[in-house]
N, C-alpha and C positions, 0 to 999 in steps of 0.2 A: 253424432260420433264424438267420442271423448277426445279432447285435445291433450290429455295427459299422456306421458310416455308410458306404454304398457309393454314391457319386454316379454317375448315368447321364446322359449328355448327351442332351438332347432333340433330335429331328429339327427342322429348320427349319420355322417356321410361316409360311405365306403371309400377307403383309401386304396389306390392302386399304385403299383410300383412304377419306377421311372421308365422302364421299357414299355409297360402297358400305356403309360401316358403318351410316350412318343408314338407308339403304334396307333393310338386313337387319334392323335393330332394329324398324323400322316394320312390316315384313312379319310378324315374329314376334309383335309386339303385336297385329296384326290377327287372327292365328290364336288368340291367347289371349283376345281379347275375346269370342269365341263360347263360351268355357268357362262352363258353368253347373252348379250343384249340382242334380241331377235325382233326384226321388223316384218317378217313374213309368217302369218299364222293360218292355221286351219280354222274353219268355223265350227269344228266339232265341239259339242257342249262339254263343260266341266261342271261336275256336281257342286251345288251351292254349299254343301256341308264341308267340302274340301277347302273352299275359300274361307268359310267361317272358322275352320280349325286353324288355318294359317294366320288369320287375323287375331285369333285368340292367343296364338303364340307371340305375335308382335306385341300384344297387350301386356306381356310379362316383362317388357323392357324396363330398365331402371329409369327414373325420372326425378326431376327436382322436387323435393319434399313429397315425393310419391303422389303428385297431383295428376300424373298421367295425362298431359295436355294434348291428347291426340284424338282424332275421330276419323274413321274410315267409312267411306261410302262405296259399297260394292254394287256395280251396275251391270245388268245383263239385258235390260230393256232396249230393244233395237232403236226405238225412236229417241230415247234419251242419249244413247251413244251417238246417234246421228247429229243431234243438237250440239253435243260436245265437239264432234269432229268439225262441224261447220264453223263454230266459234273459234276453235283452236287454229284452223287453217287460215282464217282471216288474220289472226295475230301473226302466224308464221309467214304469211305473204309480206306483211310489213317488215318483219324481222329480216327476211332474206332479200328484200328489195332495197335495203340500205339502213334499216333501223339498228341492225346489230353492229355496224361498223366493219371496216375492211379486215382488221386483224382477226376478229371473231369468225367471220365468214371463211377466211383463209385457214383458220385452225380446224374448221369443220369439213373442209373440202375432202381430206382423206377418208372421212367417215361416210361420205356419199349421202348425206341427209339433204332434205329439201322441204318445201312448204306442204307437200302432199302427205297426208297421214292416213292412208287406208286402213292401217292396223286398228285404228280407233273404232271402226265399225266391223271389221272382219273377225277380230278376236272375240271370244265369248264373254269375256269379263273386262271391265275397267274398274280399278280401285282408285278412288280419289282420296288423297291423304290431306287432312286438314290439321292445322295447328290451332289449338284453343288458346287465344291470347289472354283470356281471363276466364274464370269459372263463375258459375252462378249458384248461390245458395238457394235453399228451398223457398226463402222469402223473397227471392228475386234480386237480392243484393249481390254485388260483385266481390270476388276475391282474386288476388293476384296469383298467376302461375309463374314458376321459376324455371330458368334454363330451358325455355320452350324450344328453340331451334335444336339445341343439343339433344333434348329428350325425344323429340319427334324424329330426328335423324337416326338415333339409335333404334327406335321402334321400326322405322322404315327399313333399315338394314336387316333387322331380324325378320321382317315380313318377306323381303326378297329372298332371304336364305331359306325360310320355311317353304315358300312357293317352289323354289328350285329343288329342295329336298323332296317335295311331293311329286316331282317329275314334270313340273310346268315350266314354261318359258315366260320371260317378262321383258318389258321395255319401260324405262323411266322416261317420262315426257314432261317437260316444264315450259309450256308456252308462256310468253311474257308480253303483257300482263295476263294473269289468269283469274281475275276477279269474277269473270263470267261463271266460273264453276260454283261459286257460292250460291248464286241464284238457281242455277240448273239443278243443283243437288239439294236445294231446300235447306241450306244451312244458315245459322244466324251470322250476323256480320262479325261477331267475335271470333268466328272460325275462319282462319286464313288458309286458302288452298296452297299447298306446297308442291304437289306432284300428282300426275296421273300415271298409274302403273297399269300397263296393258298386260293381260294374263291369258294364257291359252297354250295350245300345243303347237310346236314348231311345224311349219309347212314343209312338205317334202322338198320344195324348191328353194328353201331358205338359204340365204347367203349372209355372210358378215364381211365387213371391210377387213382387209389384211392388217390394217393399222390396229384393229381391236385385239390382235394377238400379241401386240407389243406391250409387255408389262415391265415395270421397273424391277431390276434385280434386287434381291434382299438387302445388299449393302447400301443401296440408295434410299431405302425406306426404313432402315433400322439403325439405331445407335444404341450400343450397350454401354452402360456406365456401371462398372463393377467395383 
């Protein structure tokens, strides 16, 4: 691949009026307001091509130097999901039995979470997100990736949005530590696991904590400098 800058002219982008922009932004906001973090899933299958399409969308995220330092492992194999659940619950037991500290446990109390993670085996898919700390050239030599956490975070957000837009429910899970995922998923040590995303259809009996409906109002998350 050439290292020289090679500009390519973009095709014209259709401009829309201010009112259309507002309507489009409101319509998308309405779609996203129904997104919820779900812990209760049906075991109904989800087609692999839907998962592939959503991950391909995530791969369109911007990244430092366009190095795209992410890798996604999509898992539907029941035995592998069981391995992940067993390893994750061991870490969660340590977390909830004192490893997290009193303040963190108190913050989680309104969310109703605990060490048991049945969603990891009930849901049809797990997607493990990895951050590529460095890349490898064809000759095996290393090259540096830039803004890795930021880039992977953007791609993960786009993946969650794409999955929701496709009518699926998700749960982000970050057991600590999560190094066990590297071996289970067959990834090189250069790939750091950052998150497990549970993906599937919401169970009929699904519940969410009331606290989850509490979102900061716009004035608390926005500052305009005109």
